[in-house]
SEBA-632855 format. One record per residue (C-alpha): residue number from 0; residue in one letter; x, y, z. Coordinates in Angstrom, 3 decimals. Layout:
N
NUM  A  X  Y  Z
...
This chain:
130
0  X  0.560  -8.623  -11.661
1  X  3.335  -8.257  -9.554
2  X  3.366  -5.393  -6.934
3  X  6.720  -3.447  -7.492
4  X  8.512  -2.292  -4.234
5  X  10.808  0.610  -4.756
6  X  13.408  0.841  -2.011
7  X  15.329  3.961  -1.544
8  X  17.264  6.036  1.090
9  X  14.835  8.752  1.701
10  X  11.896  9.641  -0.295
11  X  13.078  9.549  -3.721
12  X  11.046  6.576  -4.546
13  X  7.993  8.158  -3.580
14  X  8.761  10.773  -5.966
15  X  9.659  8.845  -8.691
16  X  6.186  7.160  -8.455
17  X  4.345  10.734  -8.642
18  X  6.289  11.454  -11.716
19  X  5.694  8.308  -13.063
20  X  1.989  8.959  -13.064
21  X  2.532  11.553  -15.637
22  X  3.988  9.061  -17.902
23  X  2.422  5.655  -17.376
24  X  -0.854  6.818  -15.922
25  X  -1.961  4.073  -13.296
26  X  0.894  3.286  -10.590
27  X  -1.425  1.418  -8.172
28  X  1.048  -1.460  -8.567
29  X  3.816  0.690  -7.236
30  X  4.809  1.291  -3.533
31  X  8.001  3.068  -2.180
32  X  9.358  2.360  1.288
33  X  11.847  4.745  2.447
34  X  14.890  4.121  4.470
35  X  14.908  7.088  6.649
36  X  17.975  8.364  9.049
37  X  16.074  7.260  12.198
38  X  15.120  3.799  10.856
39  X  17.432  1.114  12.337
40  X  18.181  -1.802  10.014
41  X  15.490  -4.244  12.065
42  X  12.474  -1.616  11.865
43  X  13.552  -1.044  8.065
44  X  13.460  -4.777  7.327
45  X  10.200  -5.259  9.010
46  X  8.674  -2.559  7.201
47  X  9.800  -4.323  3.745
48  X  9.042  -7.782  4.954
49  X  5.171  -6.676  5.829
50  X  4.813  -5.315  2.427
51  X  6.115  -8.541  0.754
52  X  3.650  -10.239  3.015
53  X  0.758  -8.350  2.261
54  X  1.253  -8.819  -1.379
55  X  1.649  -12.608  -0.787
56  X  5.248  -12.542  -2.008
57  X  4.100  -11.471  -5.534
58  X  6.807  -8.503  -5.466
59  X  9.693  -7.542  -7.385
60  X  12.363  -5.284  -5.762
61  X  13.841  -2.143  -7.335
62  X  16.539  -0.581  -4.993
63  X  18.685  2.569  -5.505
64  X  22.093  1.492  -4.746
65  X  23.912  -1.882  -5.096
66  X  25.407  -2.889  -1.717
67  X  23.578  -0.458  0.150
68  X  21.262  -1.204  2.918
69  X  17.954  -1.096  0.809
70  X  19.534  -3.636  -1.296
71  X  20.903  -5.892  1.226
72  X  17.323  -5.708  2.628
73  X  15.879  -6.618  -0.490
74  X  18.385  -9.720  -0.854
75  X  17.872  -10.935  2.109
76  X  13.821  -11.079  1.998
77  X  13.902  -12.233  -1.581
78  X  16.562  -15.142  -1.414
79  X  14.242  -17.662  0.310
80  X  11.269  -16.562  -1.598
81  X  13.052  -16.726  -5.233
82  X  11.980  -12.847  -5.736
83  X  13.878  -10.481  -8.160
84  X  15.735  -7.889  -6.959
85  X  17.118  -5.058  -9.457
86  X  19.516  -2.208  -8.137
87  X  20.615  0.792  -10.029
88  X  17.168  2.574  -9.878
89  X  16.037  5.211  -12.640
90  X  13.161  6.058  -14.484
91  X  14.148  4.176  -17.375
92  X  14.493  0.925  -15.204
93  X  11.368  1.635  -13.357
94  X  9.040  2.195  -16.769
95  X  10.771  -0.857  -18.319
96  X  9.640  -3.130  -15.221
97  X  6.212  -1.470  -15.492
98  X  5.780  -2.225  -19.114
99  X  7.167  -5.913  -18.801
100  X  5.223  -6.710  -15.555
101  X  3.199  -9.853  -17.076
102  X  6.649  -11.360  -18.261
103  X  8.739  -10.644  -15.029
104  X  9.508  -14.384  -14.313
105  X  11.296  -14.769  -17.361
106  X  15.277  -14.240  -17.077
107  X  15.035  -13.139  -20.900
108  X  12.724  -10.310  -20.062
109  X  14.706  -9.389  -17.068
110  X  18.242  -9.070  -18.983
111  X  16.055  -6.896  -21.519
112  X  14.699  -4.347  -18.791
113  X  18.561  -4.292  -17.694
114  X  19.774  -3.459  -21.267
115  X  17.157  -1.029  -22.147
116  X  17.879  0.744  -19.014
117  X  21.323  1.075  -19.403
118  X  21.077  2.317  -22.984
119  X  19.134  5.269  -21.557
120  X  22.423  6.300  -19.794
121  X  24.109  8.745  -22.439
122  X  25.595  11.588  -23.092
123  X  23.139  12.904  -25.347
124  X  24.687  15.892  -27.115
125  X  27.692  13.503  -28.228
126  X  24.971  11.235  -29.779
127  X  23.390  14.008  -31.330
128  X  26.096  15.314  -32.929
129  X  28.041  12.424  -34.098
């Protein structure tokens, strides 16, 4: 089972994990690493690198903003180790990754996760009133 490292600006990831406990139960394989205003890029990268090493590189990254610092740090650490980085963090994305944890090495699984997470973003009333 992969460790899911959630990289966010501030503590959003921590609160998302707390909410996930209500829906999925066991969240022991989830960990949030917050980028705080006082963190330098090097400090943040070192925090994330330490978690990757602690988990023997058996991780997948979920990040909040594509092109943001959290994603850039994940990419830098993931590339040489061939790890997965998914950006655009949302509750549906997180739940899909949790549910597919045993199959995260497959590209088809990753594409399905992204598809399902996107499908969850909709104008609900408009969809209901069709």
